[in-house]
C-alpha positions in Angstrom: -39.6 -123.9 -85.2 -41.0 -127.3 -84.5 -44.7 -128.1 -84.4 -44.4 -128.7 -80.6 -43.0 -125.2 -80.0 -45.7 -123.7 -82.2 -48.5 -125.4 -80.3 -46.9 -124.6 -77.0 -46.5 -120.9 -77.9 -50.1 -120.5 -79.2 -51.7 -122.3 -76.2 -49.6 -120.5 -73.6 -49.9 -117.1 -75.1 -53.6 -117.1 -75.7 -54.2 -118.4 -72.1 -52.1 -115.6 -70.6 -53.7 -113.0 -72.9 -57.2 -114.0 -71.7 -56.0 -113.7 -68.1 -54.6 -110.2 -68.7 -57.7 -108.9 -70.4 -59.8 -110.4 -67.5 -57.6 -108.7 -64.9 -57.7 -105.4 -66.7 -61.5 -105.5 -66.9 -61.7 -106.4 -63.2 -59.6 -103.4 -62.2 -61.8 -101.2 -64.4 -65.1 -102.4 -63.0 -67.1 -99.9 -61.0 -64.7 -97.0 -61.4 -64.0 -94.3 -64.0 -60.6 -94.6 -65.5 -59.5 -91.1 -64.4 -60.5 -91.8 -60.8 -59.0 -95.3 -60.6 -55.9 -95.5 -58.6 -54.8 -98.6 -60.5 -55.1 -96.8 -63.8 -51.5 -97.4 -64.9 -51.8 -101.0 -63.9 -54.8 -101.3 -66.1 -52.8 -100.1 -69.1 -50.1 -102.6 -68.2 -52.6 -105.4 -68.2 -54.4 -104.4 -71.4 -51.2 -103.8 -73.4 -49.7 -107.1 -72.1 -53.0 -108.8 -73.2 -52.6 -107.2 -76.7 -49.0 -108.3 -76.9 -49.9 -111.9 -76.1 -52.9 -111.9 -78.3 -51.1 -110.7 -81.4 -48.1 -112.9 -80.7 -50.6 -115.8 -80.7 -52.0 -114.6 -84.1 -48.4 -114.3 -85.4 -47.7 -117.9 -84.5 -51.0 -119.1 -85.8 -50.7 -117.5 -89.3 -47.0 -118.2 -89.8 -46.5 -120.3 -92.9 -49.9 -119.3 -94.2 -49.1 -117.8 -97.7 -52.7 -116.5 -98.3 -53.2 -112.7 -98.4 -54.8 -112.9 -94.9 -51.9 -114.8 -93.5 -49.4 -112.4 -95.2 -51.1 -109.4 -93.6 -51.7 -110.9 -90.2 -48.1 -112.1 -89.7 -46.7 -108.6 -90.5 -49.3 -106.7 -88.5 -49.1 -109.0 -85.5 -45.3 -108.8 -85.3 -45.4 -105.1 -85.6 -47.9 -104.7 -82.7 -45.9 -107.2 -80.6 -42.8 -105.1 -81.0 -44.7 -101.9 -80.2 -46.2 -103.4 -77.1 -42.8 -104.6 -76.0 -41.7 -101.0 -75.9 -44.9 -99.5 -74.4 -45.2 -101.9 -71.5 -41.8 -100.9 -69.9 -42.9 -97.3 -70.1 -46.2 -97.9 -68.3 -44.4 -100.0 -65.7 -41.9 -97.2 -65.1 -44.8 -94.8 -64.7 -46.4 -97.2 -62.2 -43.3 -97.3 -60.1 -43.1 -93.5 -60.2 -46.6 -93.4 -58.7 -45.4 -95.4 -55.7 -42.4 -93.2 -55.3 -44.4 -90.0 -55.5 -47.1 -91.5 -53.4 -49.9 -90.3 -55.6 -51.8 -91.0 -58.8 -49.9 -89.1 -61.5 -51.2 -87.4 -64.6 -49.6 -88.3 -68.0 -49.6 -84.6 -68.8 -46.5 -84.3 -66.6 -44.6 -85.8 -69.4 -45.3 -82.8 -71.6 -43.2 -80.5 -69.4 -40.1 -82.4 -68.4 -38.2 -79.5 -66.9 -41.1 -78.3 -64.7 -41.9 -81.9 -63.6 -38.3 -82.7 -62.6 -38.2 -79.5 -60.5 -41.3 -80.7 -58.7 -39.7 -84.0 -57.8 -40.7 -86.2 -60.7 -37.9 -88.9 -61.2 -35.8 -88.0 -64.2 -35.6 -91.7 -65.2 -39.2 -91.7 -66.5 -38.2 -89.3 -69.2 -35.1 -91.4 -70.1 -37.3 -94.5 -70.3 -39.8 -92.6 -72.5 -37.0 -91.6 -74.8 -35.8 -95.2 -75.2 -39.3 -96.5 -75.7 -40.0 -93.9 -78.4 -36.7 -94.8 -80.1 -37.8 -98.4 -80.0 -41.2 -97.6 -81.5 -39.5 -95.5 -84.3 -37.0 -98.3 -85.1 -39.9 -100.8 -85.1 -41.7 -98.7 -87.7 -38.5 -98.5 -89.7 -38.1 -102.3 -89.5 -41.4 -102.8 -91.2 -39.8 -101.4 -94.4 -36.1 -102.3 -94.0 -36.1 -105.7 -92.1 -34.1 -104.1 -89.4 -35.0 -106.4 -86.6 -36.7 -109.3 -88.4 -37.9 -110.4 -91.8 -40.6 -112.5 -93.3 -39.5 -115.0 -96.0 -41.5 -116.1 -99.1 -43.1 -118.9 -97.0 -44.5 -116.2 -94.7 -42.2 -117.4 -91.8 -40.8 -115.0 -89.3 -37.0 -114.9 -88.9 -34.7 -112.8 -86.7 -32.3 -110.5 -88.4 -28.7 -109.7 -87.4 -29.8 -106.5 -85.5 -32.5 -108.4 -83.5 -30.3 -108.1 -80.3 -30.6 -104.3 -80.6 -34.4 -104.7 -80.2 -33.7 -106.9 -77.1 -31.4 -104.3 -75.7 -33.8 -101.5 -76.4 -36.5 -103.5 -74.6 -34.2 -104.3 -71.7 -32.8 -100.8 -71.1 -36.1 -99.2 -69.9 -36.4 -102.1 -67.4 -32.9 -101.6 -66.1 -33.5 -97.9 -65.7 -36.7 -98.5 -63.8 -35.0 -101.0 -61.6 -32.3 -98.5 -60.8 -34.9 -95.9 -60.0 -36.7 -98.3 -57.7 -33.4 -99.1 -55.8 -32.6 -95.3 -55.6 -36.0 -94.7 -54.0 -36.3 -97.9 -51.9 -36.9 -96.0 -48.7 -39.9 -94.2 -50.1 -42.0 -97.3 -50.7 -43.3 -99.9 -48.3 -41.4 -103.2 -48.1 -44.2 -105.3 -49.6 -44.6 -102.9 -52.5 -40.8 -102.9 -53.2 -40.7 -106.7 -53.1 -43.7 -106.9 -55.5 -42.1 -104.6 -58.0 -38.7 -106.2 -57.7 -40.1 -109.7 -58.4 -41.7 -108.3 -61.6 -38.2 -107.5 -63.0 -37.1 -111.1 -62.7 -39.6 -112.4 -65.3 -38.4 -110.4 -68.3 -34.7 -110.9 -67.2 -35.2 -114.7 -67.4 -37.1 -114.2 -70.7 -34.2 -112.2 -72.2 -31.7 -114.9 -71.1 -33.8 -117.7 -72.6 -34.5 -115.9 -75.9 -30.7 -115.4 -76.5 -30.0 -119.1 -76.0 -33.1 -121.1 -76.9 -34.8 -120.3 -80.2 -38.4 -121.1 -81.1 -40.2 -120.0 -78.0 -41.7 -116.6 -77.2 -39.9 -116.4 -73.8 -39.9 -112.6 -73.3 -43.6 -112.3 -74.0 -44.5 -115.3 -71.9 -42.4 -113.7 -69.1 -44.2 -110.4 -69.5 -47.6 -112.2 -69.2 -46.5 -113.9 -66.0 -45.2 -110.6 -64.7 -48.6 -109.0 -65.4 -50.3 -111.8 -63.4 -47.9 -111.2 -60.6 -48.6 -107.4 -60.5 -52.4 -108.0 -60.5 -52.4 -110.4 -57.6 -49.9 -108.2 -55.7 -52.3 -105.3 -56.3 -55.2 -107.2 -55.0 -53.2 -108.1 -51.9 -52.4 -104.4 -51.4 -56.0 -103.5 -51.7 -56.9 -106.2 -49.1 -54.3 -104.9 -46.7 -55.6 -101.4 -47.2 -59.2 -102.5 -46.6 -58.4 -104.3 -43.3 -56.1 -101.6 -42.1 -58.9 -99.1 -42.4 -56.9 -96.7 -44.4 -59.2 -96.3 -47.4 -59.6 -92.7 -48.2 -62.5 -93.1 -50.6 -64.7 -95.9 -51.9 -64.4 -94.3 -55.4 -60.7 -94.2 -55.6 -58.7 -97.4 -55.1 -55.1 -96.4 -54.1 -52.5 -98.4 -52.2 -51.3 -97.3 -48.8 -48.0 -95.7 -49.4 -45.2 -95.4 -46.9 -44.2 -91.8 -46.0 -40.8 -90.7 -44.9 -39.4 -87.5 -43.5 -36.3 -86.7 -45.5 -33.5 -84.3 -45.0 -33.5 -81.4 -47.5 -30.8 -82.3 -50.1 -29.2 -80.7 -53.0 -31.8 -81.6 -55.6 -29.7 -80.8 -58.7 -26.9 -83.0 -57.5 -29.3 -85.8 -56.6 -31.0 -85.6 -60.0 -27.7 -85.5 -61.8 -26.4 -88.5 -59.8 -29.6 -90.4 -60.5 -29.1 -89.7 -64.2 -25.6 -91.0 -64.2 -26.5 -94.1 -62.2 -29.3 -94.8 -64.6 -27.0 -94.2 -67.6 -24.3 -96.5 -66.0 -26.8 -99.3 -65.3 -28.3 -99.0 -68.8 -24.8 -99.2 -70.4 -23.9 -102.2 -68.1 -27.1 -104.0 -69.3 -26.3 -103.3 -73.0 -22.7 -104.3 -72.6 -23.6 -107.5 -70.8 -26.1 -108.5 -73.5 -23.6 -107.7 -76.2 -20.8 -109.6 -74.4 -23.1 -112.6 -74.0 -24.1 -112.4 -77.6 -20.4 -112.0 -78.6 -19.3 -115.1 -76.6 -22.1 -117.4 -77.4 -23.4 -116.0 -80.6 -27.0 -115.8 -81.7 -28.4 -118.9 -83.3 -30.1 -117.5 -86.5 -32.9 -119.5 -88.1 -32.3 -121.8 -91.0 -32.4 -120.1 -94.4 -32.9 -121.6 -97.8 -31.5 -120.2 -101.0 -33.0 -121.2 -104.3 -30.6 -120.4 -107.2 -32.2 -120.8 -110.6 -29.3 -119.3 -112.5 -26.2 -120.7 -110.9 -23.2 -118.5 -110.4 -19.9 -119.1 -112.1 -18.0 -117.0 -109.6 -18.6 -115.3 -106.2 -21.1 -112.4 -106.1 -19.9 -110.3 -103.0 -23.3 -108.5 -102.9 -24.9 -111.7 -101.8 -24.6 -112.9 -98.1 -24.0 -116.5 -99.3 -23.0 -117.5 -102.8 -22.7 -121.0 -104.2 -21.0 -122.3 -107.3 -21.0 -125.8 -108.6 -19.4 -126.6 -112.0 -17.7 -129.3 -114.0 -13.9 -129.1 -114.1 -13.0 -128.2 -117.6 -9.7 -130.1 -117.5 -10.8 -133.3 -115.7 -13.5 -135.1 -117.7 -13.6 -138.4 -119.7 -15.8 -141.0 -121.3 -16.9 -143.8 -118.9 -15.2 -147.0 -120.2 -17.8 -149.1 -118.6 -20.7 -147.1 -120.1 -19.8 -145.1 -123.3 -23.1 -143.2 -122.9 -21.8 -141.5 -119.7 -19.2 -138.9 -119.1 -17.0 -138.9 -116.0 -15.8 -135.6 -114.6 -14.7 -133.8 -111.5 -17.3 -131.5 -110.1 -16.2 -128.7 -107.9 -18.5 -126.7 -105.5 -17.6 -123.7 -103.4 -19.5 -122.0 -100.6 -18.7 -118.3 -100.3 -19.6 -116.8 -96.9 -19.7 -113.0 -97.6 -21.1 -112.2 -94.2 -18.6 -110.3 -91.9 -20.0 -111.6 -88.6 -21.9 -114.9 -89.3 -20.6 -118.4 -89.2 -22.3 -121.0 -91.4 -22.5 -123.9 -88.9 -24.5 -126.4 -91.0 -25.4 -126.6 -94.6 -27.2 -128.8 -97.3 -26.7 -128.5 -101.0 -28.9 -130.1 -103.7 -28.9 -129.8 -107.5 -31.0 -131.5 -110.2 -29.3 -134.3 -112.0 -30.5 -136.8 -114.7 -31.2 -140.5 -114.2 -28.3 -142.8 -114.2 -25.7 -140.7 -112.4 -23.3 -142.1 -109.9 -20.5 -140.9 -107.6 -17.1 -142.5 -107.1 -16.1 -143.3 -103.6 -14.0 -140.7 -101.8 -15.7 -137.3 -102.3 -14.3 -134.5 -100.3 -15.8 -132.1 -97.7 -19.3 -133.5 -98.0 -21.7 -136.5 -97.8 -23.0 -137.2 -101.3 -26.3 -139.0 -102.0 -28.9 -139.3 -104.7 -32.7 -139.0 -104.2 -35.6 -137.9 -106.4 -33.5 -136.8 -109.3 -31.2 -134.7 -107.1 -27.6 -134.8 -106.0 -27.6 -134.0 -102.2 -24.5 -132.9 -100.4 -24.6 -132.5 -96.7 -22.1 -131.2 -94.2 -20.2 -134.1 -92.6 -21.3 -134.7 -89.0 -19.9 -136.8 -86.2 -20.1 -140.5 -87.1 -20.0 -139.9 -90.9 -17.0 -141.6 -92.7 -16.5 -138.4 -94.7 -15.8 -136.5 -91.4 -12.1 -136.7 -91.7 -11.0 -133.3 -90.2 -13.7 -132.9 -87.5 -17.0 -131.0 -87.7 -15.6 -127.5 -87.1 -13.5 -127.9 -90.3 -16.6 -127.9 -92.4 -18.1 -124.7 -91.0 -17.7 -121.6 -93.1 -16.3 -118.7 -91.1 -17.0 -115.0 -92.0 -15.6 -113.9 -95.3 -14.1 -117.4 -96.0 -14.9 -120.2 -98.4 -15.3 -123.9 -98.2 -14.8 -126.2 -101.2 -16.4 -129.6 -101.8 -16.5 -131.9 -104.7 -16.7 -135.4 -106.2 -16.1 -137.6 -109.2 -19.5 -138.1 -110.8 -20.6 -140.0 -113.9 -23.5 -138.4 -115.8 -25.1 -138.8 -119.3 -23.4 -136.9 -122.0 -24.3 -133.2 -122.2 -25.1 -132.6 -118.5 -24.3 -129.1 -117.5 -24.8 -128.1 -113.8 -24.9 -124.4 -114.7 -28.3 -124.9 -116.2 -29.8 -126.6 -113.2 -31.6 -125.2 -110.1 -29.6 -125.3 -106.9 -31.1 -125.3 -103.5 -28.8 -124.4 -100.6 -30.0 -124.5 -97.0 -27.8 -123.4 -94.1 -27.9 -122.6 -90.4 -25.7 -119.9 -88.9 -24.6 -118.2 -85.8 -24.1 -114.5 -85.5 -20.7 -113.6 -83.9 -20.6 -109.8 -83.6 -17.0 -109.7 -82.3 -15.7 -110.6 -85.7 -17.0 -107.3 -87.0 -14.6 -104.4 -86.6 -17.4 -101.8 -86.4 -19.1 -103.8 -83.6 -15.8 -104.0 -81.8 -15.4 -100.2 -82.0 -19.0 -99.7 -80.9 -18.5 -102.1 -77.9 -15.2 -100.4 -77.0 -17.0 -97.0 -77.1 -19.7 -98.3 -74.9 -17.2 -99.6 -72.4 -15.4 -96.3 -72.3 -18.7 -94.5 -71.7 -19.5 -97.0 -69.0 -16.2 -96.3 -67.2 -16.7 -92.5 -67.5 -20.3 -92.7 -66.3 -19.4 -95.1 -63.4 -16.6 -92.8 -62.3 -18.9 -89.7 -62.4 -21.6 -91.7 -60.5 -19.1 -92.7 -57.8 -17.7 -89.2 -57.5 -21.2 -87.6 -57.4 -22.3 -90.3 -54.9 -19.3 -89.5 -52.7 -20.1 -85.8 -52.7 -23.7 -86.5 -51.9 -22.7 -88.8 -49.0 -20.3 -86.0 -47.7 -23.1 -83.5 -48.0 -25.5 -85.8 -46.2 -22.9 -86.4 -43.4 -22.4 -82.7 -43.1 -26.1 -82.1 -42.8 -26.4 -84.9 -40.3 -23.5 -83.4 -38.4 -25.2 -80.0 -38.5 -28.5 -81.5 -37.3 -26.6 -83.3 -34.5 -24.9 -80.0 -33.5 -28.3 -78.2 -33.5 -29.8 -81.0 -31.4 -26.9 -81.0 -29.0 -27.0 -77.1 -28.9 -30.7 -77.3 -28.2 -30.1 -79.9 -25.5 -27.4 -77.7 -23.9 -29.7 -74.7 -24.2 -32.4 -76.7 -22.4 -30.0 -77.8 -19.8 -28.8 -74.2 -19.3 -32.4 -73.1 -19.0 -33.0 -75.8 -16.4 -29.9 -74.7 -14.5 -30.9 -71.1 -14.6 -34.4 -72.0 -13.6 -33.0 -73.9 -10.7 -30.7 -71.0 -9.8 -33.6 -68.6 -9.9 -35.4 -70.8 -7.5 -32.6 -70.0 -5.0 -31.5 -66.5 -6.0 -33.1 -63.3 -7.4 -32.4 -62.9 -11.1 -30.0 -60.0 -10.6 -27.9 -61.9 -8.1 -28.1 -65.1 -10.2 -26.8 -63.2 -13.3 -23.9 -61.6 -11.2 -23.0 -65.0 -9.7 -22.9 -66.6 -13.1 -20.7 -63.9 -14.5 -18.4 -63.7 -11.4 -18.5 -67.0 -9.6 -15.6 -66.1 -7.3 -16.8 -62.7 -6.2 -18.3 -62.1 -2.8 -21.9 -60.9 -3.5 -23.4 -58.5 -1.0 -25.5 -55.4 -1.6 -27.1 -52.6 0.4 -30.7 -51.9 -0.3 -32.3 -48.7 1.0 -35.9 -49.7 1.4 -36.9 -53.4 1.6 -40.1 -54.8 3.1 -39.6 -58.1 4.9 -42.3 -60.6 5.9 -42.1 -63.3 8.5 -44.7 -66.0 9.2 -44.9 -69.2 11.2 -47.5 -71.7 12.3 -49.1 -71.2 15.7 -48.5 -74.1 18.0 -46.4 -76.0 15.5 -44.3 -77.7 18.1 -47.3 -79.3 19.8 -49.0 -80.1 16.4 -45.8 -81.8 15.0 -45.4 -83.8 18.2 -48.7 -85.6 17.5 -47.8 -86.4 13.8 -45.3 -88.6 12.1 -42.3 -87.1 10.4 -43.8 -87.9 6.9 -47.1 -86.2 7.8 -45.3 -83.2 9.1 -43.2 -82.8 5.9 -46.3 -83.4 3.8 -48.3 -80.8 5.6 -45.5 -78.2 5.4 -44.8 -78.9 1.8 -48.4 -78.5 0.8 -48.8 -75.2 2.7 -45.5 -73.7 1.6 -46.0 -74.8 -2.0 -49.2 -72.7 -1.9 -47.1 -69.8 -0.5 -44.4 -70.3 -3.2 -47.0 -70.2 -6.0 -48.5 -67.0 -4.7 -45.0 -65.4 -4.3 -44.2 -66.3 -7.9 -47.5 -64.9 -9.2 -47.2 -61.6 -7.2 -43.5 -61.0 -7.8 -42.4 -61.6 -4.2 -38.9 -62.8 -3.5 -38.9 -65.9 -1.2 -35.8 -65.8 1.0 -36.0 -69.1 2.9 -37.9 -71.4 5.2 -36.7 -72.3 8.7 -38.8 -75.1 10.1 -42.3 -73.8 10.2 -41.2 -70.2 9.5 -41.5 -68.6 6.0 -39.5 -65.5 5.1 -40.1 -63.3 2.1 -39.2 -59.8 0.9 -40.1 -57.2 -1.7 -38.4 -54.0 -2.9 -34.9 -55.5 -3.4 -33.9 -52.6 -5.6 -31.8 -49.5 -5.3 -34.9 -47.4 -5.8 -35.9 -46.1 -2.4 -39.4 -45.2 -3.5 -40.5 -48.7 -4.5 -43.8 -50.4 -4.0 -42.4 -53.3 -2.0 -44.5 -52.5 1.1 -47.8 -52.6 -0.9 -46.8 -55.9 -2.6 -45.9 -57.5 0.8 -49.2 -56.4 2.4 -51.2 -57.9 -0.5 -49.0 -61.0 -0.3 -49.8 -61.3 3.5 -53.5 -61.0 2.9 -53.2 -63.8 0.2 -51.3 -66.0 2.7 -54.3 -65.8 5.1 -56.6 -66.9 2.2 -54.2 -69.8 1.5 -54.4 -70.9 5.1 -58.2 -70.8 4.9 -58.1 -72.9 1.7 -55.7 -75.4 3.3 -57.9 -75.8 6.4 -60.9 -76.6 4.2 -59.4 -79.9 3.1 -57.1 -80.7 6.0 -58.1 -82.5 9.1 -55.7 -80.3 11.1 -56.7 -76.7 11.3 -53.7 -74.3 11.2 -53.2 -70.7 12.1 -50.3 -68.4 11.3 -48.8 -65.2 12.7 -47.5 -62.6 10.2 -45.0 -59.8 10.9 -43.9 -57.1 8.4 -41.3 -54.3 8.6 -39.7 -52.0 6.1 -36.3 -50.4 6.0 -32.7 -50.7 4.8 -30.9 -54.0 4.8 -28.0 -56.0 3.4 -28.6 -59.0 1.0 -26.0 -61.4 -0.3 -24.9 -65.0 -0.9 -23.3 -67.0 1.8 -20.9 -69.9 1.1 -19.3 -71.6 -1.9 -21.2 -74.9 -1.8 -24.9 -75.3 -1.1 -24.9 -71.5 -0.9 -28.0 -69.6 0.2 -29.3 -66.1 -0.5 -30.0 -64.3 2.7 -30.8 -60.8 4.1 -29.5 -59.1 7.3 -30.0 -56.0 9.3 -32.2 -54.4 11.9 -35.1 -54.3 9.4 -35.1 -58.1 9.3 -34.9 -58.4 13.1 -37.8 -56.0 13.5 -39.9 -58.0 11.1 -39.2 -61.1 13.1 -40.3 -59.3 16.3 -43.5 -58.2 14.5 -44.3 -61.9 13.8 -43.5 -63.2 17.3 -45.6 -60.6 19.0 -48.5 -60.7 16.6 -51.9 -62.3 16.9 -52.8 -65.5 15.0 -54.3 -64.8 11.6 -53.6 -61.1 11.8 -51.0 -59.1 9.8 -48.8 -57.2 12.3 -46.8 -54.3 10.7 -44.3 -51.8 12.0 -44.7 -48.1 11.9 -42.3 -47.8 9.0 -44.4 -50.1 6.8 -47.7 -48.3 7.8 -46.2 -45.0 6.8 -45.5 -46.3 3.3 -49.0 -47.9 2.9 -51.2 -45.7 5.0 -53.2 -44.4 2.1 -53.6 -47.9 0.6 -54.9 -50.0 3.5 -56.9 -49.5 6.8 -55.0 -50.2 10.0 -56.0 -50.6 13.6 -55.3 -48.1 16.4 -51.7 -47.8 17.5 -50.4 -50.6 19.6 -47.1 -50.1 21.6 -45.0 -53.1 22.3 -41.7 -53.5 24.0 -39.1 -54.6 21.5 -36.0 -56.1 22.9 -33.1 -53.7 22.3 -35.4 -51.1 21.0 -37.8 -50.3 23.8 -41.4 -49.3 23.2 -42.4 -49.0 19.5 -45.6 -48.3 17.6 -47.1 -51.1 15.7 -50.4 -51.8 13.9 -52.7 -54.6 12.7 -54.1 -54.7 9.2 
């Protein structure tokens, strides 16, 4: 890590930390934590602030070998890793609150089964499990250097399993992202966009951290994401305020979008969401591992100090170095008898199964007066400060004969280097301190266990994806079936409504009994004999003269108004309207096979009501009308005439006699026949007997009500 990257990290992280703490305090202000609708966001802001603060302290104290520095580096890195697992959990919980459209209690997590039955997304419990696993492994890493280690200079270094911590930190985010997509319809568009953008920050951070070492990309990305969530939350509160949808001044909650959903098979939906989440998580892990496998992970430079040089390889060491004088190739320097010439051979043993040593430097203490013959092999040899320095040949070096890749040390391989060197008599390299510094790249694919693990993950991914697609297909089929059922119900309801309208229209033309029979037998001739029906005729006095002084529209309007009043009364009192002919109105009652019916009484009451309707009409009409009414009772025939534009009508002497009663009556008087009077004599008061000459009948007794 360069001084520039250290200063950049410290200044950027502390600035973001201060912003996060300030935003958390702002969200807390004026509201108790339990009542605050942004409670989960407050946790995100504070834990992000802690993450950035302790990451700053870790960078500040790195390289400080004092007891304070030793403690702060270890404690800070531990808290940083913990926060990296806690923040994704709180963000997932934050998303759940938008999906459930309410402020949730953390106690829901204590009863997973019951919470899932009540509609809590299953993903929150999967995220919680991964986060707890990450916390556990972080604690273990403090004692085993699982994810990282601190060297003797109190410098932080990634370990070979560092990508596992990246994956464990990324999986909860991927699960939450899947959950958000699955419930997209349940959140407002601006909320979905805000939460979606938050995911982009850590994704970019993960990509950068795998390729560019020395910068705290993930933590900087989380800090920027926390800033984004805060300002988005402020915007939501602003929209809520101006929309007038605030429910209480004490509880700040965003305005959620509600949606009417079709009842679904909850178990299948939950199961499908689980497999979708599992598939996406596996895809994320596999993608990270494939990227790591292709590009490798640039591990930090390491320095080995060997005070007791090895004479042969020690397989228990990751890297082993030997450097010794060739026992068979040594001689006395002819030009300087005080020096011995010899061939010195060095070997670099790479005992790591997945790591390539890409660059290396070797140095060993030598006495004054040493020199090296031209033509050393596999290294660039120089002297400085009483040391022999051997560097890996690079591009442009004359020693780079085979190309730079030739001088890298692949896993479980060796690389030899050497030279002809003249030293004072008695020099033994096995008694001198060796310092070996190397840079390396982790290549997991070269490890058979990693290959098996990756293949297993890929198989699980295929299985989970297949199950997800299959379950999704079944859910879509069920949804289509439900939509089809709803459509059928709607169409059935529409047909029922249309049928009711048709029946209502038919009942406006025919009595219910006749309408039912006509519907059941449309081709049958409908005619019935009724033993005792009371018929009423009424018409407007002087209608011909009145209509001659009015326009056609005025005549129709007048008749419609009056006859509508008659129709409403007939419907209220159970009278069967037969028809209207011009200004004449014909109605009947007692259309039943029961001879002792109360049709006569109903018609008399109806006739009295018609007189009241005429009086009411005259109160608001400039034209004052009068009507004549005639009533008769007796047997008749009723039926339907015609196939198209049919009409229900009645025939017989009873009908003719009722018409004569009307035509011979007095305006605004109810004129009844003797047959009707006999049936209602005990119910109504009648005038003295009036005899009239009825055409075809002779003299008949009639009465006025």
